[in-house]
N, C-alpha and C positions, 0 to 999 in steps of 0.2 A: 224385381227379381226375390222369391221366395228360398229363405234358408233353412236348414236346421242346425240345433244346437249339440253341442259335446254332450248335455245333459240328457238331450232327445236321444242322441245315439246310444249312450248307457243303458236307459232304459229299453231300448231295441235290443242291443247285447244280452241284457239280464232276460229279458222275456224268450229271445231265440233259445239261448240255453236252458230255459227252465220250461219251454213251450208250454208258457202260462202267462196270461196278464195277472190273473190274482196271485201267483206264487210270486210274482216279479216284485207287484206292487207290497207284498209283504217283507220279500228281503230288502227292497230299497226305503220301506215305510213311507211309501208316498200311497195318494190314491191310485185306485184301478182305472178312472177316468185320463187321471195324468200319463199313466202306462199308455192306453188307448190313442190318447191326442198327440203323443211324441209320436208313436208308430204311424199315425193316418200323415202327420205333418209330414214325415220323409217319405211317404208311399205317394203324398201329392206334388212334392218338390222333385222326387227323382222321376216320377212317372211309373213306379216299379209296383208290383205286387208281391209285398215283403213274405205274407202269413198266408195260409189258409186256414181259413176259420171252422171250427169243427164244434157244434153245438153241444156245450156241456162234456166236450174231451179236451178244450185247449186248443191249441195251435201248433200247426207244422210250417217249417219254412221252405220258402219255394225254391227251387232253382237261382234265384236271383238273390232271394234272402240270403240262402248260404253262403253265396259269393260276397254279398255285401258285408254279413256278421264277420268275416276273415280279416275285411279290410277296416271294418269299424273295431274291431278289438286293438290291431295294429296302432290306429290313429289314437286310439284312446291311451296305449302305451306311450306314443311320442308324446301325447300331451302332458302326461305324468311326467314323463323324464325332461320335457321342456321346463316344468313348474322347476323342477327340484335343481334342473340348470341353472335359471334364472336366480333362484334362492343364495345358490352357492356361488352366484355370479361367475360361472363357467369356469371354477377351480378346479371342479372333480366331476366325474361323471357319477349319477345316481340314478334313481328309479326302480323297477321291479325288472329281474331277469328269473324269466319261470322256464326252467330246464327239465327233460325230463331222460332217462336213461334206461337202457337195457340191464336187469337185475344180475345175469350172470356174471359181467364184468365190470360193473359199476363199483362195488366195491374193492375193487383191485387197484384203481388209479382216482376215481373221483373226488373220495374227500380231500388228497390231498391238491387235487387240483384245483378245488373250492377254495381251498387254506388259503392258496397261492393268489388266488383271483381276490378273496376279501383283503388279504391285508394290502394289495395293490389299488383296490376300489371299494372302502370301507361303507360307501354313500349306497351302495346296492344293495337292494333287499333281493336275496337269492329264495328261490324254490325252486325244490326238484323232486320230480315223482319218479318211481320206477313203474314199468308198464312191460308186457310182453311186445313181439314187433308188431302183431296188428294194431294194437291200441296206441302202440306210438305212432305209427301212421296217421292213423286215425285223429288223434289229438294234434300234430301237425297240420292236418287238414282243416280241423276246426278252428285253428288258431288258438290253440289254447297255451300251445309253448313256441317259443321263438327257436331253440334248439334242442336237438335229440342226441344223445350218443348212443348210438346203435350199431346194427350188424347191414352190409350191402346183400338183404335179404330179401327179395322181391319191394324191393323202393320202386315208388310208380314215378311216372314222367313228372307229376307235379312237384316232386322234393328233390332237392340240388345235396349231392351226397360228397363228402371228403375225404376220402379214405386216411385212415391213420397207421393201423397197422393192422396185420396179416395174421389170423391165428389159426393153425392148423388143425384139423380134429384128432384125436389119440384116445384109446382105449385107459378105463379106470377098470381095476379089480380091487379085491381087499388084497392086504398083504398074505392072507392066509390062502388064500385062491389056489386052484391046481397051477394057475398062469402067474402068479404071483412071484414067481421066481425067475420068469422072462423079462427082456428088455423093449420086446417088440413080438407083434403079433400079426397074423395073415385075418382077413376078414373073415374067410372059410373057417377058421380055427374056431373065431369068437364066437361065431351061429351054432356051435355046437352046446352051448352054455344059455339059458338064462339071461336075458335084459334087462335091466332097470332103464327106462325111459324118461324125460323130462317132457311134461304132457302139456305143452305150450302150441298154441296154435303157430302155424310157419315153421317153430324149432323142431316138433316132431316130424315134420314132414322133410326137414332137411337132414336129420339124424337118419330116417329111414331109406332117403336117397341115398345115401352114400353104401348101403348094402344094396339097394335096388340095381345101380350102375355096373354091380359084379352081379349081377344074377341072383344074389340072395336074399332071404327073409329072415330077420330075426325073430326071434321066440319070446315078444316081450312078456313078460312074466309080472313085472311091475311097472307103476306108471306113478309120478307123484309132481306136482306144481312148485317146490321150491329146489333149490339146489342142497341145502342143507340136509333135507329129507332124501334126495339123492346118493348124496353122499354116506349117510348113515345107512341106507340099506344096502349099497354097494358095499360099505365096510363091514356089515355084519353076514356077508356072503349069499345076499340074495340073487348076486348076477353081478354082470358086467355094464358098464354106462358106457357113451361117447360124449367126452368134452371137447370142446375148442378154445374154451378161458383158460390162462394160464391159473393154476393151483396157488393161491395165497399158503396154504399148509397141507399136510398129508393126513390129518387127523380129521374123524367127524366127532361133534359134539361129545358121542359118549366114549370116546377114546380108542373106537376102532382106527386101523392103519389103511392107507389107500396106495396102489403102487399104477403110476403110470406107465403104460405101455406104448411104445412109438408103431403107426400103422405101417405094415410095409407095402400093403396095396396104396396106389395113388388114388386121393379123394381130395374132394374140392375144400379147398379153405375158404373160409368167410373174412372179410376185411371191417375191422371196426372202425368206426368214422364220427361225425358229425354231420348233422343235416338238419336242414330248413327247407321251408317251402319257398318254392323257386317264384321268383318274381316280387317276394316281399321283403320290402328292405329292414332290415335289421336295425335295433335301437342300439346306441352308442354303448349299451350296457351289454347287448348281445356280439356286437362287433369286435371288443377287444375280449371278451371270454373264445370267440370262434379264433382270432389269433393266439391266444393263449394256447389254446389246446394244440392248434398246429405247428406249434413250437416243438420241435424236436428236445430240447434242453428240458421241456416240461415234464414228459412222459418218460423218455427214454429211460431215464435212473429208477424209478418205480418199476418197471417191468422189467428191467435188467435184472433186478434183485430176485423175480420169481425164477430165474433161469434153471437152478435145480431141479423146479419142478413140472418143466416143460417137457412133453414127451419129445419136442423137438428144440432145434436151436432159439434162442430168444427171437421175439419177432421184431424185423427192421422194420424201419419207416419205408413205404411203398415206393417213395421217389430215389432209395438209396437200394433198394433190391434189384 
């Protein structure tokens, strides 16, 4: 019976990620025939066509190739973890752990979580990216990340999501805004003013849906792709915005002040949680991260400190609410 090796799988993974045998050969510092031979060996062993070859335009993965790519990445991570495990004689968890997080709430708690994780498991090499919701789901599906800290916003069936905290939406205005002396506001009152909107895929649809559920349409005057820019525009009086992540401070970078307003209307809250690809066995490094993040004592103190900046009471663990 013919077999394929971990080296051949690695060649296949790099070629699949780059959609090119030539680029894979350059990255791995091997010859192009070596990459082609590895792919051919895997195809002959499995009986699958992994790529569609495009003359002078590289490769594209077939549906079977995409599925194998995800599994191959997991197997290569497991192999690396096994090697480090053997070297350490099983005394500590090692290997690489690749994470991705939603940028709005990641700075609120993730650095402290990573610090606590590293203190307990120093042999693990952590890599963490920040992406919008659509890219996070795509990255999990490709096998680029084992775990994601994100919202329950259009999570596909292929992804398992464990909720940790629920964040209700609230309005934010400049302290000098006509509404700046208020503590709460109705959506019908907000639409009388221009809106500054976070312009990310799925996020913008979520915030607009809060108004559409009430039969309202906000006047979006400005769009931005970073929370810091949103805060600056709002603090300088360009309009209100909707947030659902706890504010760690009420100041913009230029010193402008913000005011959080409770929404008097019913509005759908988003749950922040940890996600992973369904059916994919987590590495030991990912398993302990998952357990640590789900531990109420890990995140609760950090988020509780932000209570003064929330439009509603501090978020609670879903299993306690």
